[in-house]
N, C-alpha and C positions, 0 to 999 in steps of 0.2 A: 400698187403691187410691192413697191419698195418698202412701204410701210408695213404691210404684211409680213415679209420676210424678217424685218427687224423684230417684229413681235415673235415670230415663231424662235429665231435667233435667241431671244431673252427668255422665253419661255424654257427652250432647250437647255441654255445654261443654267437657269434657276433649279431644273430638275436633277442635272447632273451634279451640281453644287449640292443640293440636298442629299442626292445618293451618296456623295463623297464623305458629307458630314455625317450622314447616319453610319457609314462604313468606320469613319473615324472614331465616332462615339462608341460604336460595337467593340473595337479593337481595345479603346480605353476602358471600357467596362470589363472586358476580359482580363486587362492587365490589372485592373483593380481587386479582382477575384483571386488572380495568380498571387500578388503580393499580400493580400489578406491571408491566403492559405499558407506561404511561406512563415509569415509570423506565427500562424496557429501550429504549424509541424514544429517549430522551436518550443512553444508553450507545451506541446503535448510529446517532447522528446523523441520525434521521429527524426534520427539524424540522416538515414539515408535519403529521405524525401527533402530535408531541408538543405544538404550539401549538394543533393542532385539538381536542385533548382538553379544552381550556380554554373557558369560555363566553365569548362576546364581550366581556362585561362584568367579565370576572375580573380578579383582581390576583394578583401574586405578590411575596411579602415575603421579601427574602433576609437573609443574615446581617448584614450591614452595614447601619447605621440609614438610610443614603441608599438602599438597594435596595428601593425601592417601585415596583413596574412594573405599568402597565396591560398587558392582552395586547399590543396593538401595541408598546408600549415593551419588553415582554418578548421579543417577537419580533426587535426590532433587536437588543437585547443578545445574544440567542442566535446569530443568524445566523451572524457571524464564525466562532464556536467550532464550529458545526455544519458550516460549509462546508470548514473545514480538518480536518475529523474529530477535534477536540480538545476532547469534550465531558466529562461526567461520569458516573460510575457509582454509583448509589445502591442499595443491597440493603437490603430490609426484614428487620430482626431480629424485630420484633413489630409488631403493629397490632390497634387497638381500632376499630370502626365501630359507629356508633349511627344509628337511624333515626327520622324523624319518623313521627306516628300515621299518616299517610297514605301512609307509604313513599315521599314524592316529595323528601324532602332527606335527606341524610346528612351526618353529620360524623364526623370521624376524627383519630386521632394514631397515629403510627408512629415507632418507633427505626430509624434508618437507620445501615448502616456506609457510611462514605463517606471520600473521601482527606483529609478534614478530622478524622477520627476518627468517633466516635458522635455523630450528630445527631438532632433530633428534628424531624420533619414533622407539621403539623397542617393541617386545612381544611377544606371545605365542598364538597359536591358535590350538584348539584340534576339531576333529570330533566326532560329537556326533549324533548317528544315521546317518541320511542323510545329517546333517547340520554341518557347520564349525561355531565355536563360539569362540570369543576372551576371553581368561583366563586371559591375562594380557597385560596391554599396559602402557609403560613409554614414557613420553613426556620430552625432555631435551633441553635446548637451546644449540647452539653450539658456542663456544668461541675460536677465533683465538689465537693460543699460544702467539702472540705479544701482545695481550691485557690482558692475563691472570692475570698479576701482578696488573694492574689497578683494574679489576674485583674484584680480590681477596681483595683488600685494601677497595673498595667500599662496599663489602658485609660482612667485617668482623665483624662489630657491630651485625648485624642481625644474623649473624651464631652464635656469642656467645651467644646472647639472645636465640635463639632457642635450642642451647645444654644445657643452663641452666634450660629451660622449660622441656626438654627432662629427664634430672636427677631428677626434682621434680616428673615429671610424673611416672618414673621408680619406686618409692618408694610410689606410690599412695597418693602423697601430694600436696597440693597448699599452697600459701604463698609467703614470699619475702625474698631477700637476698641483703643487702647493703655492700659493700666493698667501703673503702677509702684507697687511696694511697697518702699520704702526699708529696711524692717527685713530683707528677704530679699535686696535688691538684684536684684530679678526684674521683668522686663517680661514682660506676657502680656496675652491679649485675643484679638481676631478680625482675621483677614486681615492678618497682619504686612508682607506684600509692599507694604502702602501706608504703612507708618509712616514711610518716610523719602522719600515723595513729598510735593513742596511744593504747596499751595494759596493761594488769596487768604484772608487771616485774616478778611475780611468783620468782623461786628461783634464778634467775639473781641477786636479791635483796641482796644476801648474799655477794656480793661485797661490795655496800655502807654499809651494815649493820656491816661488820668486819671493815672496815675504821672507822666509827663512834665509833664503840665499843672500839676500841684500843685508838683512838684519845681522847676520854672522860674517858679512864681508867677503865671501868666497866669490861673489860676482858685485858688480856695480852696474849703474844703468848705461855705462859707456863700454861694457864688455862686449866682445865680438867671439862668436863661436866660431872656429876656425874648420872648415870641412876638409877632412884628409883625404878627398878624393875618392873614397870608396862607395860603391854604388849603396843607395839608402832606399827605404821602403817607398818614399814619395820623391819625385824628382824636385819639388819646391825645398826640400831639406839639402839638396846637394848644392850647397853654395855656404859661402860665409855669411853668418846671421848675428845682427844686433839681438840684444834681450827682447826689445819689444818685436821684432821681427820673427824671432824664434816663437814667441808667444803665439803672435798672428797665424802662424802657419802650423802651429801645434807641433814643433820639432821634437819628438821624444828623444831622439841620442843627445840633443842640446841640454835638455832637463834632467837626463839621467846623467850627464856631467857634473850638473849643479848637486844632484842627490849625493854622489859619490864624494864629492869636495867636502858637504857637509857632514856626512858620516852618520851611522846608525846611531850612536849615542846623543849627539846633539839633536839629530832628527826627531827621535822619540821625546826628548825633552822639551822641544818646541812645540810639537804636535800636542801634547798634554797641556801646555800652557795656552795654545790657541783654541783648545776643546774642540778639535777636529776629528770626529767620529771616533773609530777604533782602528787604528793603523796598528798592523803586525809588522814591526820593523825589526829586521836584525842584519848582520853583516853579508849574509848569502843573498838576500833579497833587497838591498839598500837601492838598486837603481831599477827595480820592477814592482815593488810591494803595491803601488797603486793600480797596476795593469793586472795583477794576477795574484793568487793567494787567498788569504783570508781576512785582509783588510775589508772595512765597510764604513760607510756613512750613510745616514737616511736622508731622503728629502728635507726633513725638518730641519736636521742638523746643517745641511747646506744652507739653508735660509737663515738660520741663527748665526752662523759664521759671516755671512755675506753682510748681514746687519751690523755685526761688530766691527767690520773692516769699512763699511761706509760712515760708520759714525765715530771712527777714530778710538774705538774702545778694545782694540786687541792691545795686549801687552808689548807693545813694538814702539820702536820710533816714529813719531808723526811723519817724518820725511820718509820712512820705508814705506808706510802706507800710502802716503800721497804718490809715490812713484809708482805702486802696483795699481791704484785706482787709475792713473792715467794709462797705464799699458793696457788695462782690461776694456778701456772705453772700446765699443763696437760702432756705435752711430750716434751722431749728435745732429739733430734738427731744430728747427724753431720751436717745435711742440714738446719733445722729449729728447733725454740722452739714455742710451742703453749700453749698459756694461755686463760683461759675462763671460762664460767659457763654455765650449761643448766639449763632449767626452764620449767615447767608444769603448765598450768592453765586451769581452766574452767570457762567461762563467758557464761551465758544464755544458759547452757546446752551444749555448744560446746567446745571442748579441742583444746588446740593449745600449743606449744612448743617453746622455745627460744635455740640458741647455740650463745653466745656473746663472743667476745674475740678479741685476735690479734695474729698474727703470725709473728715472725722475722725469717727472710730468708736472710742470708748475711748481707748486709749493709741496707736492706729494711724492713719495717715494714708496715703490712696491718691490718687494723681495720675492723671488720665485726660483723654483726648482722643478724641471720638467725631466721626466724620465720615461723613455719611450722603448718599446720593444716590437719588432715586426711581427705582425701575425704570420706572415709566410717567412720563416727562418731560412728558406733556402734563397731568398733575395733580399739578404741584409743591406745590401747598398742602398737601396731604394729609401730607406729611411734616415740616411745620413743628413741630407738636407732638410727633411722634415722634422728634424729635432727643434730648429729654431722656428720654422715655419709654423708649425702648429702653435708654439708659445706665442708668436706675434698675432696669429689670427685670433687666439682666446683673448689675448689683451685689446684686440680691436673690438672684439664682441662685447667685452667688458666696458667698452669705452675709456680705457686706460690709455690708450693712444689713437689717434685718429685714423 
């Protein structure tokens, strides 16, 4: 009797498994037809059917890193191609489909013959009511292993550009960054279209201001800027400060005092000698010309000026340059030394910030200027810390610093 029951249970399980397998195969067959039709709708320029096969919350990821589209965005991308009957033809060479236990979700991968050659598509489909809808589709080119090194080399520059942009985007910033490597005599970075556009130097001007003040003797390295007891914009300015301390906390009143002592005539003379941008200096703006008005310096000019300072090639005493190079040191580790200065200016109601400097790593020196502008001008304070953060994150991505 027990043997008979065991046989019956085995037979029943076999039948149920067969039915389940048959049901699963039927669903997969239907999904094969669904995906083939979806690709055919694209080839035949049937936009409503093509987009209609995707979930309202679906996404399409194309072959370019920037091609991440929600369904409304993908609709907008597709529409011009579909309207002029200039779409794409994808034909499946092979396809694998897998089902969740409740057969309500499917995921798949497929090899496709396309005008880009052999590509791989993959994605997720979910059953919503009586319909299957695409939740995600990812299109990727296939690259034979033997060609990978060549492809990696070919797209290395583009990958670097995209990574830099993604770092700016992560912090809600737009702007530019220029890096100069004297060993290769190469400029590289983010958004080179802005490298030769001039902006107010803001507090980055404290570097040439310190140089000129020391060179003319209006201050020395032992100077102490006395606080007059009046309230200032920042509490860290409300005390007596040495030159190094004033530079570190970016004390505007301290360096305005230096500029007034230098005077407009000597200031103009030295700025020309230093080849420091195009500064508009006169008696009425001697203590604000770097913060407002028509003065300007480009990111590329910032880098050139910093290189001449580092290399001791400014037309100044070596002792002056050595003193300022010591003052602008921000960080020194076993792996690198970072020198530089931040700046923050407002022009035409729009905020922008600088981080300029150079980094010594081993036997290499890299000169850099980062200019950032918050995408949301209503929250400008959010970008103050990000000026340096973005710079360091990009330098780490480029393996300049660990």
